[in-house]
C-alpha positions as CSV (number, residue, x, y, z in Angstrom):
1,M,175.8,56.9,175.7
2,N,174.2,53.9,177.3
3,F,170.5,53.3,177.8
4,L,170.4,54.6,181.3
5,D,172.0,57.9,180.5
6,S,169.6,58.3,177.5
7,W,166.6,57.5,179.7
8,L,167.8,60.1,182.2
9,D,168.1,62.7,179.5
10,W,164.7,61.9,178.0
11,S,162.8,61.6,181.3
12,P,162.0,65.3,181.8
13,T,160.5,65.6,178.4
14,L,158.5,62.4,178.8
15,L,157.4,63.4,182.3
16,N,156.0,66.6,180.8
17,G,154.1,64.5,178.3
18,L,152.9,62.1,181.0
19,W,151.6,65.1,183.1
20,L,149.7,66.4,180.1
21,S,148.2,62.9,179.5
22,I,147.0,62.9,183.1
23,R,145.5,66.4,182.7
24,I,143.6,65.3,179.6
25,T,142.3,62.3,181.4
26,F,141.1,64.4,184.4
27,V,139.4,67.1,182.3
28,S,137.8,64.5,180.0
29,L,136.4,62.7,183.0
30,L,135.3,66.0,184.6
31,L,133.4,66.7,181.4
32,G,132.2,63.2,180.6
33,L,131.0,61.8,183.9
34,P,128.3,64.4,184.6
35,L,127.1,64.2,181.0
36,G,127.1,60.4,181.3
37,M,124.9,60.7,184.4
38,V,122.5,62.9,182.5
39,L,122.4,60.4,179.6
40,A,121.9,57.5,182.0
41,V,118.9,59.2,183.7
42,A,117.5,60.2,180.3
43,A,117.9,56.6,179.0
44,T,115.6,55.4,181.8
45,A,113.1,58.3,181.4
46,R,109.4,57.6,181.1
47,R,109.0,59.9,178.1
48,A,109.8,57.8,175.0
49,W,111.3,60.7,172.9
50,V,113.7,61.6,175.7
51,R,114.7,57.9,176.2
52,Y,115.2,57.3,172.5
53,L,117.2,60.5,171.9
54,A,119.5,59.6,174.8
55,I,119.9,56.0,173.6
56,A,120.7,57.2,170.0
57,F,123.4,59.5,171.3
58,I,124.8,56.7,173.5
59,E,124.9,54.2,170.7
60,L,126.5,56.7,168.3
61,G,129.1,57.6,170.9
62,R,129.9,54.0,171.7
63,G,130.0,53.0,168.1
64,A,132.4,55.6,166.9
65,P,136.1,54.9,167.6
66,A,137.7,57.5,169.8
67,I,140.3,58.3,167.2
68,V,137.6,59.1,164.7
69,V,135.9,61.5,167.2
70,L,139.3,63.1,167.8
71,Q,139.9,63.6,164.0
72,L,136.3,64.9,163.6
73,F,136.7,67.7,166.2
74,Y,140.2,68.7,165.2
75,F,140.2,68.3,161.4
76,G,136.5,68.1,160.6
77,L,135.1,71.1,162.4
78,P,137.2,73.8,160.6
79,S,135.3,73.1,157.4
80,T,132.2,74.4,159.3
81,G,134.0,77.5,160.4
82,L,134.7,76.3,163.9
83,T,138.4,75.7,164.8
84,L,139.4,74.1,168.1
85,A,142.9,74.1,169.6
86,S,144.3,70.6,169.8
87,M,144.0,70.4,173.6
88,T,140.4,71.6,173.5
89,A,139.5,69.1,170.7
90,A,141.2,66.3,172.7
91,V,139.2,66.9,175.9
92,V,135.9,67.5,174.1
93,A,136.3,64.4,172.0
94,L,137.4,62.1,174.9
95,G,134.8,63.8,177.2
96,L,132.0,62.8,174.8
97,T,133.4,59.3,174.4
98,T,133.5,59.1,178.2
99,A,129.9,60.3,178.5
100,A,128.7,57.6,176.0
101,F,130.4,54.7,177.7
102,T,129.9,55.7,181.3
103,S,126.2,56.4,180.7
104,E,125.8,52.6,180.2
105,I,127.8,51.8,183.3
106,L,125.7,54.3,185.3
107,R,122.5,53.0,183.8
108,G,123.5,49.5,184.9
109,G,124.0,50.9,188.4
110,I,120.6,52.6,188.4
111,N,118.9,49.3,187.2
112,A,120.7,47.4,190.0
113,V,119.2,49.5,192.8
114,P,117.0,47.1,194.8
115,P,113.3,47.6,193.9
116,G,112.3,47.4,197.5
117,T,114.2,50.7,198.1
118,L,112.1,52.5,195.5
119,E,108.9,50.9,196.8
120,A,109.7,52.1,200.3
121,S,110.4,55.6,198.9
122,A,107.0,55.6,197.1
123,A,105.3,54.4,200.3
124,L,106.8,57.4,202.2
125,A,105.5,59.7,199.5
126,V,109.0,60.8,198.5
127,G,108.8,62.7,195.2
128,P,110.4,61.3,192.0
129,L,113.1,63.9,191.9
130,D,114.1,63.5,195.5
131,T,114.0,59.7,195.1
132,L,116.5,60.1,192.2
133,R,118.8,62.6,194.0
134,Y,118.9,61.0,197.5
135,I,118.1,57.3,197.0
136,T,118.7,56.1,193.4
137,L,121.8,58.0,192.3
138,P,123.9,57.5,195.5
139,Q,123.3,53.8,195.4
140,A,123.9,53.6,191.6
141,L,127.2,55.5,192.0
142,R,128.4,53.1,194.7
143,I,127.5,50.1,192.5
144,A,129.1,51.6,189.4
145,L,132.3,52.9,191.2
146,A,134.6,50.0,190.3
147,P,133.6,49.9,186.6
148,L,134.0,53.7,186.4
149,L,137.5,53.5,187.8
150,G,138.3,50.8,185.3
151,F,137.0,53.0,182.5
152,A,139.2,55.9,183.8
153,I,142.2,53.8,183.1
154,L,141.1,53.1,179.6
155,I,140.7,56.9,179.0
156,F,144.2,57.5,180.3
157,Q,145.5,54.9,177.8
158,A,143.4,56.5,175.1
159,T,145.2,59.8,175.5
160,A,147.9,58.2,173.4
161,L,145.6,58.7,170.4
162,C,145.9,62.5,170.9
163,T,149.3,62.3,169.2
164,T,147.3,62.2,165.9
165,I,146.0,65.7,166.5
166,A,149.4,67.3,167.6
167,V,148.8,67.2,171.3
168,P,152.3,66.9,173.0
169,E,151.2,64.1,175.4
170,L,153.5,61.2,176.4
171,L,153.4,59.2,173.2
172,S,153.9,62.3,171.1
173,Q,156.9,63.3,173.1
174,A,158.3,59.8,172.7
175,Y,157.9,60.0,168.9
176,S,159.6,63.4,168.9
177,I,162.6,62.1,170.8
178,G,162.7,59.0,168.6
179,S,162.7,61.1,165.4
180,S,165.7,63.1,166.6
181,T,167.7,60.3,168.1
182,F,166.5,57.3,166.0
183,Q,166.3,55.3,169.2
184,Y,162.6,54.5,168.9
185,L,162.8,51.2,170.8
186,S,164.5,52.6,173.9
187,V,162.3,55.7,174.2
188,L,159.1,53.8,173.5
189,I,160.0,51.2,176.2
190,L,160.5,54.1,178.6
191,A,157.2,55.7,177.6
192,G,155.5,52.3,178.1
193,L,157.0,52.0,181.6
194,M,155.6,55.4,182.5
195,Y,152.2,54.4,181.3
196,A,152.5,51.2,183.4
197,V,153.5,53.2,186.5
198,I,150.0,54.8,186.3
199,T,147.9,52.0,185.0
200,I,149.2,49.1,187.2
201,P,148.6,50.7,190.6
202,S,145.2,52.0,189.3
203,G,144.3,48.5,188.3
204,W,145.1,47.3,191.8
205,L,142.8,50.1,193.1
206,V,140.0,48.9,190.9
207,T,140.5,45.3,192.0
208,R,140.3,46.4,195.7
209,A,137.2,48.5,195.0
210,E,135.5,45.5,193.3
211,A,136.4,43.3,196.2
212,R,134.9,45.8,198.7
213,M,131.8,46.2,196.6
214,S,131.4,42.4,196.3
215,R,131.3,42.2,200.1
216,H,128.8,45.1,200.4
217,L,126.5,43.6,197.8
218,R,126.7,40.0,199.0
219,P,123.4,39.1,200.6
220,A,123.4,38.5,204.4
221,N,123.0,34.9,205.5
């Protein structure tokens, strides 16, 4: 059997793994981005205890490797009496990792909002909560959009770590095929190509988003 025939035979299984990797990415972002926004706002809060608590969580989340967080939720929690399914452990762990990293991206977006906008809001007697909801956050999200898209690609790539906790994502499926056929090189090349089909167009999208944002943020002459 030549490589092409093998790849055709393996493709359905690998595509199932790829689809699961995409689902893990989507749910992790769905969980992590709102939490990251909360942490970003808390990290800029006026109350010191709120700010320090948020910063401590952010630094802990950014400092712990994603694979350690995955192992902690899947293998560590059962010792406390709480057992999570592998899929649940994966999305929770990657969601918290997403929250920690994206909070810094979003905080950078918040800090990049022009001070004149906030001064105008205060002059119009707009309340702090309304200023945050209608002025600060929309501008911060627009500024942070390209970096957030770039981070989403990294989370998709990080789903490969889920193979260590028995999630049948793309890399896990590739290992399974390799263990039964002993054609690790061929199947891993095919898996790598499938990752590239997602990440390369996504990278182009990020580049275009950055270019558009650069034009938007460029000061008028």
